[in-house]
C-alpha positions as CSV (number, residue, x, y, z in Angstrom):
1,M,128.2,-22.0,41.0
2,S,127.5,-25.2,42.6
3,A,125.0,-24.4,45.2
4,E,121.3,-23.6,44.8
5,P,120.6,-20.1,43.8
6,T,118.6,-17.9,46.3
7,G,117.2,-14.5,46.6
8,E,118.1,-12.1,43.8
9,R,119.8,-14.7,41.6
10,L,116.6,-17.0,41.8
11,A,114.3,-13.9,40.9
12,E,116.7,-13.2,37.8
13,L,116.4,-16.9,36.6
14,R,112.7,-16.7,37.0
15,Q,112.6,-13.7,34.7
16,K,114.9,-15.3,32.1
17,F,112.8,-18.5,32.2
18,A,109.6,-16.6,31.7
19,A,111.1,-14.8,28.7
20,I,111.8,-18.1,27.0
21,D,108.5,-19.7,28.2
22,A,106.6,-18.0,25.4
23,D,103.2,-19.6,26.1
24,G,103.5,-19.2,30.0
25,D,102.7,-22.9,30.7
26,G,105.7,-23.2,33.1
27,F,107.8,-25.3,30.7
28,I,110.3,-24.5,27.9
29,T,110.0,-26.5,24.9
30,E,112.6,-27.1,22.1
31,R,110.4,-24.8,19.9
32,E,110.6,-21.9,22.6
33,F,114.4,-22.4,22.9
34,G,114.6,-22.2,19.0
35,E,112.4,-19.2,18.8
36,H,114.2,-17.3,21.6
37,F,117.7,-18.3,20.3
38,P,117.2,-18.3,16.6
39,G,121.1,-18.4,15.9
40,L,121.5,-21.5,18.1
41,P,121.9,-24.7,15.9
42,A,119.0,-27.3,16.2
43,E,121.5,-29.9,17.3
44,A,122.6,-27.6,20.3
45,V,119.0,-27.2,21.3
46,G,118.2,-30.8,21.1
47,S,121.4,-31.5,23.2
48,L,120.7,-29.0,25.7
49,N,117.0,-30.3,26.2
50,Q,118.2,-33.8,26.4
51,D,121.0,-33.1,29.0
52,A,118.7,-30.9,31.1
53,D,115.5,-32.7,30.9
54,A,115.8,-34.9,33.9
55,D,112.3,-36.4,33.9
56,G,112.4,-37.0,30.1
57,D,109.2,-35.3,29.2
58,G,110.5,-33.3,26.5
59,R,110.4,-30.0,28.0
60,L,112.2,-28.1,30.8
61,S,110.5,-27.1,34.1
62,F,111.9,-24.2,36.0
63,E,113.8,-26.4,38.4
64,E,115.4,-28.3,35.5
65,F,116.3,-24.9,34.0
66,V,117.9,-23.8,37.3
67,R,119.9,-27.0,37.6
68,I,121.4,-26.6,34.1
69,V,122.0,-22.8,34.5
70,A,123.7,-23.4,37.9
71,Q,126.1,-25.8,36.4
72,A,127.2,-23.3,33.8
């Protein structure tokens, strides 16, 4: 999928984002990824965060999350 998701798909992504964003602050941290996906190796979490974190603040915003999921 290369286009920006809309409608139902965007709502689905918001739900998935919220499920990972444990503290509800609007960002996903490496810790939250690790807690949500405990079987995922730390290297994979770090790599995903590094690749997806466009602004380099150490966490993923919803927009960054959508961008990385849309590439998959």
